[in-house]
C-alpha positions in Angstrom: 75.8 -64.8 25.4 78.6 -63.3 26.2 78.1 -59.6 25.3 81.4 -59.0 24.0 82.6 -54.8 23.0 81.9 -56.4 19.2 78.3 -57.6 20.3 77.5 -54.6 22.1 78.6 -52.3 19.5 76.5 -53.8 16.6 73.4 -54.1 19.0 73.8 -50.3 19.7 74.4 -49.8 16.2 71.1 -51.9 15.4 69.1 -50.3 18.0 69.9 -46.6 16.4 69.7 -47.4 12.8 66.3 -49.3 13.7 64.9 -46.8 16.0 61.2 -45.6 15.3 60.7 -49.0 13.4 58.2 -51.5 14.0 57.4 -55.1 13.7 54.9 -56.1 11.1 52.8 -58.2 13.9 50.7 -55.1 14.8 51.4 -54.6 18.3 53.5 -51.5 17.8 56.8 -53.7 19.3 60.0 -51.8 18.8 61.6 -53.6 15.8 65.1 -54.2 17.8 63.4 -57.0 19.6 63.6 -58.7 16.6 67.4 -59.0 15.5 67.6 -59.1 19.3 65.9 -62.2 19.2 67.5 -63.5 16.5 71.0 -62.9 17.9 70.0 -64.7 20.8 68.9 -67.8 19.1 72.2 -67.7 17.1 74.0 -67.8 20.2 72.4 -71.4 20.9 74.2 -72.6 17.9 77.7 -70.7 18.2 79.9 -68.7 20.2 81.4 -66.9 17.4 81.4 -63.1 18.1 81.1 -61.8 14.1 78.3 -64.3 13.5 75.9 -63.2 16.6 76.8 -59.5 15.4 75.8 -60.0 12.4 72.4 -61.6 13.5 71.9 -58.2 15.2 72.9 -55.9 12.2 70.8 -58.7 9.7 68.3 -56.3 8.6 70.3 -53.2 8.4 71.2 -53.2 4.8 67.4 -54.1 3.7 65.8 -51.7 6.0 68.1 -48.7 6.8 68.9 -47.0 3.2 71.7 -44.9 5.0 73.6 -48.1 5.8 76.0 -49.7 3.3 77.9 -53.1 2.9 81.0 -50.5 2.8 80.0 -48.6 5.9 79.5 -52.0 7.6 83.1 -53.3 6.5 84.7 -50.0 7.8 82.8 -50.0 11.0 82.7 -53.6 11.8 84.8 -56.1 9.9 84.7 -57.5 6.4 83.3 -60.6 7.7 80.4 -59.4 9.2 79.7 -57.3 6.4 79.5 -60.2 4.2 77.3 -62.4 6.8 74.9 -59.4 6.8 75.0 -59.2 3.0 74.6 -63.0 2.6 71.2 -62.6 4.3 69.9 -59.4 3.1 67.4 -59.5 0.1 68.5 -57.4 -2.7 66.3 -54.9 -4.9 62.7 -53.3 -4.6 60.1 -56.2 -5.2 56.7 -55.4 -5.9 55.5 -59.0 -6.0 56.0 -61.2 -3.5 57.0 -64.5 -5.1 59.4 -62.7 -7.2 61.1 -61.5 -3.7 60.9 -64.7 -2.2 62.3 -66.5 -5.0 65.3 -64.2 -5.4 65.6 -64.7 -1.3 65.5 -68.6 -1.9 68.2 -68.8 -4.5 70.3 -66.2 -2.5 70.1 -68.2 0.4 71.4 -71.6 -1.8 74.5 -69.8 -2.4 75.1 -68.6 1.5 78.1 -70.0 3.7 77.4 -71.9 6.7 77.7 -69.2 9.1 75.3 -66.7 7.1 72.6 -70.0 6.9 72.7 -70.0 10.8 71.5 -66.7 10.8 69.2 -66.7 8.3 67.6 -69.7 9.6 66.7 -68.1 13.0 65.8 -65.2 11.4 63.4 -67.4 9.3 62.0 -69.3 12.7 61.5 -65.9 14.5 59.4 -64.4 11.1 57.3 -67.9 10.7 55.9 -67.8 14.3 54.9 -64.3 13.6 53.0 -65.1 11.0 51.5 -68.4 12.0 50.8 -66.8 15.2 49.4 -63.5 13.7 47.3 -65.8 11.1 45.8 -68.4 14.0 44.5 -65.3 16.2 43.0 -64.1 12.9 44.7 -60.8 13.0 43.9 -58.2 10.0 47.9 -57.9 10.7 49.0 -61.2 9.0 48.3 -59.1 5.2 51.3 -56.7 6.0 53.1 -60.0 5.4 52.1 -59.7 1.6 51.8 -63.4 0.5 49.1 -65.8 1.4 48.7 -68.7 4.0 49.9 -71.2 0.9 52.5 -69.4 -0.3 53.9 -69.0 2.8 53.6 -72.6 3.6 55.2 -73.5 0.2 58.2 -71.0 1.0 59.2 -72.2 4.5 59.3 -75.7 3.1 61.9 -74.7 0.2 63.6 -73.1 3.4 63.4 -76.3 4.9 64.5 -78.2 1.9 67.5 -75.7 1.4 68.6 -76.4 5.1 68.5 -79.8 5.0 70.6 -80.0 1.9 72.9 -77.6 3.1 73.5 -78.0 7.0 72.2 -81.6 7.0 71.6 -83.0 10.5 72.9 -79.5 12.3 70.9 -78.9 15.5 69.7 -75.7 14.2 68.1 -77.8 10.8 66.0 -80.0 13.7 64.7 -77.0 15.3 63.7 -75.5 12.5 61.6 -78.7 11.5 60.3 -79.1 14.9 58.9 -75.8 14.8 57.6 -75.9 11.0 55.8 -79.1 11.8 53.9 -77.0 14.4 52.9 -74.9 11.5 52.9 -76.4 8.0 49.7 -78.6 8.3 47.6 -75.7 9.9 45.0 -74.7 7.6 44.0 -71.6 9.2 43.3 -68.3 6.9 42.4 -64.9 7.7 
C-alpha cells in the first residue's frame, strides 16, 4: 500500500481520535490497531486512496462523539465522509440484536466501495470474537451477543455480501474465513 498524504492524514486523525481507546479483546491493544488492520485489508482489494482513508476512519463517527460527518467532509472529502457514514451504525442500542438488525439493514443499502470496508471490518471482528471464544476468554462477554447470535449475524453478512458483490475476491475471502468459525460450537 502506497502511503499518500491523504492516507497519512486519515491515519494521524484516526490515531488522535482513538487515543486512549482499547479493543474489546481484552489484551489492552490500542484501538488504532483495528482501523490500520482494516485499511491494510482493504488495500488488498483496491488501491483507491479514498476507500483506504475511509477504512482508517471507519469507526470515528461511531466511537468518537466529537467527530461528525460534516467535519469529515470538510477535513477529508465528501466521498470519504459518505463511505464512513455508510459503515457507521447510527443510534444507541441497548439490545444487541436490534443493533445488528440495524447494521444489516443499512449494509443492504451500502455502496460497493463501502461494502469493501464493511467486509474487511467484519472479518477482523469475527476473528477477534471467535478466537476469544475458542480460548474461553471471559472478555467474549464484552462483545454483547451469544455465540449463536454471532453465528446468525455473520451468516447474514455472508448472504448480503454474496447478493451484492457476487464472486468478488473479498467475498470469497470472507466465506473462507467464516467457514473456519461457523461450525465451531465452542462456548464460554
